[in-house]
Structures are given as C-alpha cells and as structure tokens.
C-alpha positions as CSV (number, residue, x, y, z in Angstrom):
1,M,1.1,6.8,-0.5
2,G,1.6,10.4,-1.5
3,K,1.2,13.8,0.2
4,D,-1.2,15.1,-2.5
5,Y,-3.8,12.4,-2.0
6,D,-7.1,13.0,-0.4
7,P,-8.2,9.6,0.9
8,A,-11.9,10.6,0.9
9,Q,-11.8,11.6,-2.7
10,H,-9.0,9.5,-4.3
11,R,-10.4,6.0,-4.1
12,A,-11.9,3.4,-6.5
13,Q,-14.0,0.2,-6.3
14,F,-14.4,-2.5,-8.9
15,E,-16.9,-5.3,-8.4
16,T,-17.4,-8.5,-10.3
17,T,-19.5,-11.6,-9.6
18,G,-16.8,-13.1,-7.4
19,M,-14.4,-10.3,-6.5
20,L,-14.5,-6.9,-4.9
21,T,-11.4,-4.8,-5.4
22,L,-10.9,-1.6,-3.4
23,I,-8.2,1.1,-4.1
24,R,-7.5,3.4,-1.2
25,T,-4.9,6.2,-0.9
26,A,-3.1,7.6,2.0
27,R,-0.9,10.7,2.5
28,N,1.3,9.1,5.1
29,F,1.8,5.9,7.1
30,D,-0.3,7.1,10.0
31,E,-3.3,7.5,7.6
32,A,-2.5,4.1,6.0
33,Q,-2.7,2.5,9.5
34,Q,-6.2,3.9,10.0
35,I,-7.4,2.9,6.6
36,V,-6.1,-0.7,7.1
37,L,-8.0,-0.9,10.4
38,E,-11.1,0.3,8.7
39,L,-10.6,-2.3,6.0
40,L,-10.2,-4.9,8.7
41,E,-13.6,-3.9,10.2
42,E,-15.2,-4.2,6.8
43,G,-14.0,-7.8,6.5
44,V,-11.3,-7.3,3.8
45,G,-9.0,-10.3,3.7
46,A,-6.0,-9.0,1.8
47,V,-4.2,-5.7,1.2
48,E,-1.5,-5.1,-1.5
49,L,0.5,-2.0,-0.6
50,C,2.4,0.4,-2.9
51,G,6.1,-0.4,-2.9
52,A,6.7,2.9,-1.2
53,F,5.6,1.3,2.0
54,G,8.4,-1.2,1.9
55,K,8.9,-4.4,3.9
56,L,9.1,-2.8,7.4
57,H,5.8,-0.9,7.1
58,A,4.1,-4.0,5.6
59,Q,5.2,-6.0,8.6
60,E,4.0,-3.3,10.9
61,L,0.6,-3.3,9.3
62,E,0.5,-7.1,9.6
63,R,1.2,-6.8,13.4
64,L,-1.5,-4.0,13.6
65,T,-4.1,-6.3,12.2
66,E,-2.8,-9.3,14.2
67,G,-2.4,-11.2,11.0
68,K,-6.1,-11.1,10.2
69,I,-5.4,-9.4,6.8
70,A,-2.8,-10.8,4.4
71,I,-0.5,-7.8,3.8
72,G,1.7,-7.7,0.7
73,Y,3.7,-5.0,-1.0
74,I,4.8,-4.4,-4.5
75,T,8.5,-4.7,-5.3
76,N,10.6,-4.5,-8.4
77,E,13.3,-6.7,-9.9
78,P,16.7,-5.2,-9.0
79,A,17.3,-4.4,-12.7
80,M,14.3,-2.1,-12.5
81,A,15.4,-0.1,-9.4
82,E,16.9,2.8,-11.3
83,A,13.8,3.3,-13.5
84,A,11.5,3.0,-10.5
85,A,13.6,5.5,-8.5
86,R,13.4,8.0,-11.4
87,F,9.6,7.6,-11.5
88,L,9.2,7.9,-7.7
89,G,11.7,10.8,-7.5
90,N,14.2,8.9,-5.3
91,K,17.9,8.4,-5.6
92,A,18.7,5.7,-8.1
93,G,18.6,2.2,-6.6
94,R,16.6,3.2,-3.5
95,A,13.0,2.7,-4.8
96,N,12.4,-0.3,-2.6
97,E,14.1,1.0,0.5
98,I,11.5,3.6,1.6
C-alpha cells in the first residue's frame, strides 16, 4: 500500500503449472477493499497483505469477503521493528502498528 502506486499499472502475475501468483497494489485501504472484492470474484483463495495493513485491516478484509478468502498479513519479528520502521519511514518500533 502506497500513495504513489497506480493499481492499473503496478501489478504482476507469475504462473507455473500448479500455481498462479498475482501481485496487486493499492494507494489506500479503500482501494484495497475494492481489489480484494475483485479477487474474490476471480476465485482467488488467499491474499497475503503488506504489513502496512496490519491486523485490524486484515480482519476487516476477512469480514468483507465473509471468510471466503484466506487473508494473511506480513509481520516482522520484534527485533526487526526498528529496521522495518526505518525502511517504511515510520517512528522506530511502530512498523507493525499501522
């Protein structure tokens, strides 16, 4: 999730014999909700969110899809919080609290 993404342009797809992996971007949570609903319609079974979404947004997306898509989100070990916060431009120790 980032304000400079263009969801129509910033996307990728990787396909193997047994797996289809889609990468989608969103500028904000409202866009992410719409994208997840589109993925639901396409039959996607699981979504792994950027850690910037955090637990509460992941839970909200799970409710939005009525549990029809497994929603996960990336987290860091507490020891990595400061490095993650530097990379994400947040205050130290707050990388997983967005």
